[in-house]
NUROMAR-808397 format. One line per 3 residues: number of its first residue (from 1); their letters; for each residue x, z, y of N, C-alpha, C. Coordinates in nm, 2 decimals, padded with zeros to 4 digits, m for minus. Layout:
NUM	a	X/Z/Y/X/Z/Y/X/Z/Y | ...
% end
This chain:
1	mft	m00.53/00.62/00.35/m00.45/00.70/00.26/m00.44/00.84/00.31 | m00.45/00.94/00.21/m00.44/01.08/00.25/m00.35/01.15/00.16 | m00.32/01.28/00.19/m00.23/01.36/00.10/m00.30/01.47/00.03
4	giv	m00.42/01.50/00.06/m00.49/01.61/00.00/m00.46/01.74/00.06 | m00.39/01.74/00.17/m00.36/01.87/00.24/m00.46/01.88/00.36 | m00.56/01.96/00.34/m00.67/01.98/00.43/m00.62/02.03/00.57
7	eer	m00.66/01.97/00.68/m00.61/02.01/00.81/m00.70/02.12/00.87 | m00.83/02.11/00.84/m00.92/02.21/00.90/m01.05/02.21/00.82 | m01.12/02.32/00.83/m01.25/02.33/00.77/m01.35/02.31/00.89
10	gqi	m01.43/02.20/00.88/m01.52/02.16/00.98/m01.66/02.20/00.94 | m01.76/02.16/01.02/m01.90/02.19/00.99/m01.99/02.07/01.02 | m02.08/02.04/00.94/m02.18/01.93/00.96/m02.28/01.99/01.06
13	vav	m02.29/01.92/01.17/m02.38/01.96/01.28/m02.51/01.88/01.29 | m02.51/01.76/01.22/m02.63/01.68/01.22/m02.63/01.59/01.10 | m02.75/01.56/01.04/m02.76/01.47/00.93/m02.88/01.38/00.97
16	epl	m02.86/01.25/00.98/m02.96/01.15/01.01/m02.98/01.05/00.90 | m03.09/01.06/00.83/m03.12/00.96/00.72/m03.13/00.82/00.78 | m03.07/00.72/00.71/m03.08/00.58/00.74/m03.12/00.51/00.62
19	pda	m03.17/00.38/00.64/m03.21/00.30/00.52/m03.09/00.29/00.42 | m03.10/00.35/00.30/m02.99/00.34/00.20/m02.86/00.40/00.25 | m02.86/00.49/00.35/m02.74/00.54/00.40/m02.78/00.67/00.47
22	arl	m02.67/00.74/00.53/m02.69/00.85/00.61/m02.59/00.86/00.72 | m02.62/00.91/00.84/m02.53/00.93/00.95/m02.50/01.08/00.96 | m02.37/01.12/00.95/m02.33/01.26/00.97/m02.26/01.28/01.09
25	tva	m02.28/01.39/01.16/m02.20/01.43/01.27/m02.13/01.56/01.23 | m02.00/01.56/01.24/m01.92/01.67/01.19/m01.83/01.73/01.30 | m01.84/01.86/01.32/m01.75/01.92/01.42/m01.62/01.95/01.36
28	gpl	m01.51/01.91/01.43/m01.37/01.93/01.38/m01.28/01.91/01.50 | m01.25/02.02/01.58/m01.17/02.00/01.70/m01.03/01.95/01.67 | m00.97/01.99/01.56/m00.83/01.94/01.53/m00.83/01.79/01.50
31	vts	m00.92/01.75/01.40/m00.91/01.61/01.36/m00.96/01.51/01.47 | m01.04/01.57/01.56/m01.09/01.48/01.67/m01.00/01.48/01.79 | m00.89/01.56/01.79/m00.80/01.57/01.91/m00.74/01.43/01.94
34	dak	m00.72/01.34/01.84/m00.67/01.21/01.87/m00.75/01.10/01.80 | m00.87/01.13/01.76/m00.95/01.04/01.68/m01.02/00.94/01.78 | m01.04/00.82/01.72/m01.11/00.72/01.80/m01.19/00.63/01.71
37	hgd	m01.28/00.55/01.76/m01.37/00.46/01.68/m01.28/00.38/01.59 | m01.32/00.38/01.46/m01.25/00.30/01.36/m01.15/00.37/01.28 | m01.12/00.50/01.32/m01.02/00.58/01.25/m01.08/00.63/01.12
40	sia	m01.00/00.66/01.02/m01.04/00.72/00.89/m01.02/00.87/00.89 | m01.13/00.94/00.85/m01.12/01.09/00.83/m01.18/01.12/00.69 | m01.11/01.20/00.61/m01.17/01.24/00.48/m01.26/01.36/00.50
43	vng	m01.38/01.35/00.45/m01.48/01.46/00.46/m01.50/01.50/00.32 | m01.46/01.62/00.28/m01.47/01.67/00.14/m01.41/01.56/00.05 | m01.30/01.50/00.09/m01.24/01.40/00.00/m01.29/01.26/00.01
46	vcl	m01.39/01.24/00.09/m01.45/01.10/00.10/m01.40/01.04/00.23 | m01.33/00.92/00.21/m01.28/00.85/00.33/m01.39/00.79/00.40 | m01.41/00.82/00.53/m01.52/00.77/00.61/m01.46/00.72/00.74
49	tvv	m01.53/00.62/00.80/m01.48/00.56/00.92/m01.56/00.62/01.04 | m01.48/00.66/01.14/m01.54/00.72/01.26/m01.61/00.61/01.34 | m01.74/00.65/01.37/m01.82/00.56/01.45/m01.82/00.60/01.60
52	dvs	m01.81/00.74/01.62/m01.81/00.79/01.76/m01.75/00.92/01.76 | m01.69/00.96/01.87/m01.62/01.09/01.89/m01.68/01.15/02.02 | m01.72/01.27/02.02/m01.77/01.33/02.14/m01.77/01.49/02.13
55	gga	m01.71/01.55/02.23/m01.71/01.70/02.23/m01.66/01.77/02.11 | m01.55/01.72/02.05/m01.49/01.79/01.94/m01.57/01.76/01.81 | m01.65/01.66/01.81/m01.72/01.62/01.69/m01.71/01.47/01.67
58	ftv	m01.73/01.43/01.55/m01.72/01.28/01.52/m01.84/01.24/01.43 | m01.88/01.12/01.44/m02.00/01.07/01.37/m01.95/00.96/01.27 | m02.00/00.96/01.15/m01.97/00.87/01.04/m02.10/00.82/00.97
61	dvv	m02.09/00.70/00.92/m02.20/00.65/00.84/m02.16/00.65/00.69 | m02.25/00.71/00.61/m02.22/00.72/00.47/m02.31/00.62/00.39 | m02.25/00.52/00.33/m02.33/00.41/00.26/m02.39/00.46/00.13
64	het	m02.48/00.38/00.08/m02.55/00.42/m00.05/m02.46/00.44/m00.16 | m02.35/00.36/m00.18/m02.26/00.38/m00.29/m02.19/00.51/m00.29 | m02.15/00.55/m00.17/m02.09/00.68/m00.15/m02.18/00.80/m00.17
67	llr	m02.31/00.78/m00.13/m02.41/00.88/m00.16/m02.43/00.90/m00.31 | m02.42/00.79/m00.38/m02.45/00.80/m00.53/m02.33/00.87/m00.60 | m02.21/00.85/m00.55/m02.09/00.90/m00.62/m02.04/01.04/m00.57
70	ssl	m02.09/01.08/m00.46/m02.03/01.21/m00.40/m02.14/01.31/m00.37 | m02.09/01.43/m00.34/m02.18/01.54/m00.30/m02.24/01.52/m00.16 | m02.20/01.42/m00.09/m02.25/01.41/00.05/m02.40/01.37/00.05
73	aka	m02.45/01.33/m00.06/m02.59/01.30/m00.07/m02.68/01.42/m00.05 | m02.62/01.54/m00.07/m02.69/01.66/m00.05/m02.64/01.74/00.07 | m02.57/01.67/00.16/m02.52/01.73/00.28/m02.63/01.78/00.37
76	heg	m02.61/01.90/00.42/m02.71/01.96/00.51/m02.64/02.01/00.64 | m02.72/02.02/00.74/m02.67/02.08/00.87/m02.62/02.22/00.84 | m02.50/02.25/00.89/m02.45/02.38/00.87/m02.35/02.39/00.76
79	dqv	m02.34/02.29/00.67/m02.25/02.29/00.56/m02.10/02.28/00.62 | m02.01/02.36/00.55/m01.87/02.35/00.59/m01.81/02.25/00.50 | m01.71/02.17/00.56/m01.65/02.06/00.49/m01.50/02.06/00.51
82	nle	m01.42/02.01/00.42/m01.28/01.99/00.43/m01.25/01.86/00.51 | m01.16/01.87/00.61/m01.13/01.75/00.69/m00.98/01.72/00.69 | m00.95/01.59/00.68/m00.81/01.55/00.69/m00.81/01.41/00.75
85	ram	m00.72/01.39/00.85/m00.70/01.26/00.90/m00.61/01.18/00.81 | m00.62/01.04/00.82/m00.54/00.96/00.74/m00.39/00.98/00.78 | m00.31/00.98/00.68/m00.17/01.00/00.70/m00.10/00.89/00.79
88	alg	m00.01/00.93/00.87/00.07/00.83/00.95/00.19/00.79/00.87 | 00.24/00.67/00.89/00.36/00.62/00.83/00.48/00.71/00.87 | 00.55/00.76/00.77/00.66/00.84/00.80/00.63/00.99/00.78
91	drl	00.50/01.02/00.76/00.47/01.16/00.74/00.51/01.21/00.60 | 00.54/01.34/00.59/00.57/01.40/00.46/00.45/01.39/00.37 | 00.47/01.36/00.24/00.36/01.36/00.15/00.36/01.49/00.07
94	ggh	00.29/01.59/00.14/00.29/01.72/00.08/00.21/01.74/m00.04 | 00.10/01.66/m00.06/00.02/01.68/m00.18/00.05/01.57/m00.28 | m00.05/01.47/m00.29/m00.02/01.35/m00.37/m00.10/01.24/m00.31
97	ivq	m00.08/01.12/m00.36/m00.15/01.00/m00.30/m00.30/01.01/m00.33 | m00.38/01.03/m00.22/m00.52/01.04/m00.23/m00.58/00.93/m00.15 | m00.67/00.85/m00.21/m00.73/00.74/m00.15/m00.85/00.77/m00.07
100	ghv	m00.92/00.88/m00.10/m01.04/00.91/m00.04/m01.16/00.84/m00.10 | m01.13/00.78/m00.22/m01.23/00.70/m00.30/m01.28/00.79/m00.41 | m01.38/00.87/m00.39/m01.43/00.97/m00.49/m01.48/00.89/m00.62
103	dgt	m01.43/00.94/m00.73/m01.46/00.88/m00.86/m01.59/00.94/m00.91 | m01.63/01.06/m00.87/m01.75/01.12/m00.92/m01.76/01.26/m00.88 | m01.85/01.34/m00.94/m01.86/01.48/m00.90/m01.84/01.57/m01.03
106	gvf	m01.80/01.69/m01.00/m01.79/01.79/m01.11/m01.86/01.91/m01.07 | m01.86/02.01/m01.15/m01.93/02.14/m01.12/m01.84/02.26/m01.13 | m01.84/02.34/m01.03/m01.77/02.47/m01.03/m01.82/02.56/m01.14
109	vsr	m01.73/02.60/m01.23/m01.77/02.69/m01.34/m01.74/02.83/m01.32 | m01.62/02.86/m01.29/m01.58/03.01/m01.27/m01.45/03.02/m01.20 | m01.42/03.14/m01.15/m01.29/03.17/m01.08/m01.25/03.31/m01.13
112	aed	m01.13/03.32/m01.18/m01.08/03.45/m01.22/m01.01/03.52/m01.10 | m00.98/03.65/m01.12/m00.92/03.72/m01.01/m00.79/03.67/m00.97 | m00.71/03.61/m01.06/m00.58/03.55/m01.03/m00.59/03.42/m00.97
115	glt	m00.71/03.37/m00.94/m00.73/03.24/m00.87/m00.74/03.12/m00.96 | m00.73/03.14/m01.10/m00.75/03.03/m01.19/m00.89/02.99/m01.19 | m00.92/02.87/m01.15/m01.06/02.82/m01.13/m01.09/02.70/m01.22
118	tfe	m01.20/02.71/m01.28/m01.24/02.61/m01.38/m01.36/02.52/m01.33 | m01.35/02.39/m01.36/m01.45/02.30/m01.33/m01.49/02.22/m01.45 | m01.61/02.16/m01.45/m01.66/02.07/m01.55/m01.67/01.94/m01.49
121	lpa	m01.63/01.83/m01.57/m01.64/01.70/m01.52/m01.69/01.60/m01.62 | m01.74/01.48/m01.58/m01.80/01.39/m01.67/m01.69/01.34/m01.77 | m01.74/01.30/m01.89/m01.65/01.25/m01.99/m01.57/01.13/m01.95
124	dla	m01.63/01.04/m01.87/m01.56/00.92/m01.83/m01.44/00.95/m01.73 | m01.44/01.07/m01.67/m01.33/01.11/m01.59/m01.23/01.20/m01.66 | m01.28/01.27/m01.76/m01.19/01.37/m01.83/m01.07/01.30/m01.89
127	kyv	m01.08/01.17/m01.93/m00.96/01.11/m01.99/m00.85/01.09/m01.89 | m00.87/01.09/m01.76/m00.77/01.07/m01.67/m00.70/01.20/m01.62 | m00.75/01.32/m01.67/m00.70/01.45/m01.62/m00.61/01.50/m01.73
130	vek	m00.49/01.53/m01.69/m00.39/01.58/m01.79/m00.32/01.71/m01.73 | m00.28/01.80/m01.82/m00.21/01.92/m01.77/m00.08/01.88/m01.69 | m00.07/01.95/m01.58/00.03/01.93/m01.48/00.02/01.80/m01.40
133	gsi	m00.09/01.73/m01.42/m00.12/01.61/m01.34/m00.19/01.65/m01.21 | m00.21/01.55/m01.13/m00.27/01.58/m01.00/m00.42/01.54/m00.99 | m00.50/01.61/m00.92/m00.64/01.58/m00.90/m00.68/01.63/m00.76
136	aid	m00.77/01.56/m00.69/m00.83/01.60/m00.56/m00.97/01.66/m00.58 | m00.99/01.78/m00.54/m01.12/01.84/m00.55/m01.17/01.87/m00.41 | m01.28/01.80/m00.37/m01.33/01.81/m00.23/m01.22/01.78/m00.13
139	gvs	m01.13/01.69/m00.17/m01.02/01.64/m00.08/m00.90/01.73/m00.09 | m00.90/01.83/m00.17/m00.78/01.92/m00.18/m00.69/01.88/m00.29 | m00.56/01.85/m00.27/m00.47/01.81/m00.37/m00.43/01.93/m00.45
142	ltv	m00.45/01.92/m00.58/m00.42/02.03/m00.67/m00.36/01.98/m00.80 | m00.28/02.08/m00.86/m00.22/02.05/m00.99/m00.30/02.11/m01.10 | m00.33/02.03/m01.20/m00.41/02.07/m01.32/m00.33/02.17/m01.40
145	asv	m00.38/02.29/m01.42/m00.32/02.40/m01.50/m00.34/02.38/m01.65 | m00.46/02.34/m01.68/m00.50/02.33/m01.82/m00.62/02.24/m01.84 | m00.63/02.18/m01.96/m00.75/02.09/m01.99/m00.80/02.13/m02.12
148	agd	m00.94/02.14/m02.13/m01.00/02.16/m02.26/m01.13/02.09/m02.26 | m01.14/01.97/m02.33/m01.26/01.89/m02.34/m01.30/01.84/m02.21 | m01.42/01.88/m02.17/m01.48/01.83/m02.04/m01.46/01.93/m01.93
151	rfs	m01.36/02.02/m01.95/m01.33/02.12/m01.85/m01.18/02.12/m01.82 | m01.15/02.16/m01.69/m01.01/02.17/m01.65/m01.00/02.29/m01.55 | m00.88/02.34/m01.54/m00.86/02.46/m01.45/m00.74/02.43/m01.36
154	val	m00.75/02.48/m01.24/m00.65/02.47/m01.14/m00.62/02.62/m01.08 | m00.50/02.64/m01.04/m00.47/02.77/m00.98/m00.48/02.76/m00.83 | m00.57/02.84/m00.77/m00.59/02.83/m00.63/m00.52/02.95/m00.56
157	ipt	m00.43/02.93/m00.47/m00.36/03.04/m00.40/m00.45/03.09/m00.29 | m00.43/03.21/m00.24/m00.51/03.27/m00.13/m00.52/03.18/m00.01 | m00.42/03.11/00.03/m00.42/03.02/00.14/m00.53/02.91/00.12
160	tls	m00.53/02.85/00.01/m00.63/02.74/m00.02/m00.77/02.80/m00.02 | m00.78/02.92/m00.08/m00.92/02.98/m00.08/m00.97/03.01/00.06 | m00.88/03.05/00.15/m00.92/03.09/00.28/m00.94/02.97/00.38
163	ltt	m00.86/02.86/00.36/m00.86/02.76/00.46/m00.94/02.63/00.41 | m00.99/02.63/00.29/m01.08/02.52/00.25/m01.21/02.57/00.19 | m01.30/02.48/00.17/m01.43/02.52/00.11/m01.43/02.57/m00.03
166	lgl	m01.31/02.55/m00.10/m01.31/02.59/m00.24/m01.32/02.74/m00.25 | m01.29/02.82/m00.14/m01.31/02.96/m00.14/m01.45/03.00/m00.13 | m01.54/02.91/m00.09/m01.68/02.93/m00.07/m01.76/02.89/m00.19
169	rqp	m01.70/02.82/m00.29/m01.78/02.77/m00.40/m01.82/02.88/m00.50 | m01.94/02.86/m00.55/m02.01/02.95/m00.64/m02.04/02.87/m00.77 | m02.05/02.94/m00.89/m02.08/02.87/m01.01/m02.21/02.78/m01.00
172	gdv	m02.19/02.66/m01.04/m02.30/02.56/m01.03/m02.29/02.47/m00.91 | m02.20/02.50/m00.82/m02.18/02.41/m00.70/m02.12/02.28/m00.74 | m02.16/02.17/m00.68/m02.11/02.04/m00.70/m01.99/02.01/m00.61
175	vnl	m01.89/01.95/m00.67/m01.77/01.92/m00.59/m01.73/01.77/m00.62 | m01.66/01.71/m00.52/m01.62/01.57/m00.53/m01.48/01.57/m00.60 | m01.47/01.47/m00.69/m01.34/01.46/m00.77/m01.28/01.32/m00.75
178	evd	m01.15/01.32/m00.73/m01.08/01.19/m00.73/m00.96/01.21/m00.82 | m00.96/01.14/m00.93/m00.85/01.15/m01.03/m00.73/01.07/m00.98 | m00.62/01.09/m01.04/m00.49/01.02/m01.00/m00.51/00.87/m01.02
181	vla	m00.49/00.80/m00.91/m00.51/00.65/m00.92/m00.41/00.59/m01.01 | m00.29/00.65/m01.03/m00.19/00.59/m01.12/m00.24/00.58/m01.26 | m00.32/00.68/m01.30/m00.37/00.68/m01.44/m00.47/00.57/m01.46
184	kyv	m00.54/00.54/m01.36/m00.64/00.43/m01.37/m00.57/00.29/m01.38 | m00.46/00.27/m01.30/m00.39/00.15/m01.31/m00.32/00.13/m01.44 | m00.26/00.24/m01.49/m00.19/00.24/m01.62/m00.29/00.19/m01.73
187	erl	m00.41/00.25/m01.73/m00.52/00.22/m01.82/m00.55/00.07/m01.81 | m00.57/00.02/m01.69/m00.61/m00.12/m01.67/m00.51/m00.21/m01.73 | m00.38/m00.18/m01.71/m00.27/m00.27/m01.75/m00.25/m00.26/m01.90
190	avp	m00.28/m00.14/m01.96/m00.25/m00.12/m02.10/m00.36/m00.16/m02.19 | m00.48/m00.16/m02.15/m00.59/m00.19/m02.24/m00.58/m00.33/m02.31 | m00.55/m00.44/m02.24/m00.53/m00.57/m02.31/m00.43/m00.57/m02.42
193	hia	m00.32/m00.50/m02.39/m00.21/m00.49/m02.49/m00.25/m00.41/m02.61 | m00.32/m00.30/m02.59/m00.37/m00.21/m02.70/m00.47/m00.29/m02.78 | m00.56/m00.37/m02.72/m00.65/m00.45/m02.79/m00.59/m00.55/m02.88
196	tat	m00.48/m00.62/m02.82/m00.41/m00.72/m02.89/m00.34/m00.66/m03.01 | m00.27/m00.54/m02.99/m00.20/m00.48/m03.10/m00.30/m00.43/m03.21 | m00.41/m00.38/m03.17/m00.51/m00.34/m03.27/m00.56/m00.45/m03.35
199	aag	m00.59/m00.57/m03.28/m00.64/m00.68/m03.36/m00.53/m00.74/m03.45 | m00.41/m00.73/m03.41/m00.30/m00.78/m03.50/m00.28/m00.69/m03.62 | m00.30/m00.56/m03.60/m00.29/m00.47/m03.71/m00.40/m00.48/m03.81
202	qgh	m00.52/m00.51/m03.76/m00.63/m00.53/m03.85/m00.62/m00.66/m03.93 | m00.56/m00.76/m03.86/m00.54/m00.89/m03.93/m00.44/m00.87/m04.04 | m00.33/m00.79/m04.01/m00.23/m00.77/m04.11/m00.28/m00.69/m04.23
205	ngr	m00.36/m00.59/m04.21/m00.42/m00.51/m04.31/m00.51/m00.59/m04.40 | m00.57/m00.70/m04.34/m00.67/m00.77/m04.42/m00.61/m00.88/m04.51 | m00.48/m00.90/m04.49/m00.41/m01.00/m04.58/m00.36/m00.94/m04.71
% end
């Protein structure tokens, strides 16, 4: 479990292709200060398990499913990434509940001088994004400022721009998206009841 409050901006120092997977080595002196084998660290919003720690860097294996759903499939040596350790019990929840389970990718569209930044996302994820709701972009917890069709905007403050990779993004860049998990649970619970109500209504109209 994470909060979406990025602790540091690290750098990918090695990418090793594996059968249906990839092994990444990421430099991050802060997140490795107490990291050990088996710990969870979010890399651009993707929860990954630490395989090894050495010299201020950690190694993780990225499975095929994660490569399909996230931007890590295009990770290269030298790329900068957002890093966050899993939250500890009793920590303040400064952002929102972030699982590190990326739902899909979006595309950076534009950023205005006032920091209002627009992204495009797939239609199957757009339904979960609402104005003033929460969303994680490359692991950064943000509040949705506005929604219009398959696009949404967030307001990025100077601190977020300078301390995370979002300040480096250019139009066309791919970002990882994790929508609010609460929205998905509500949908899952509501769908059967909506279907029942719809069927009952149709039956009533047919009589």
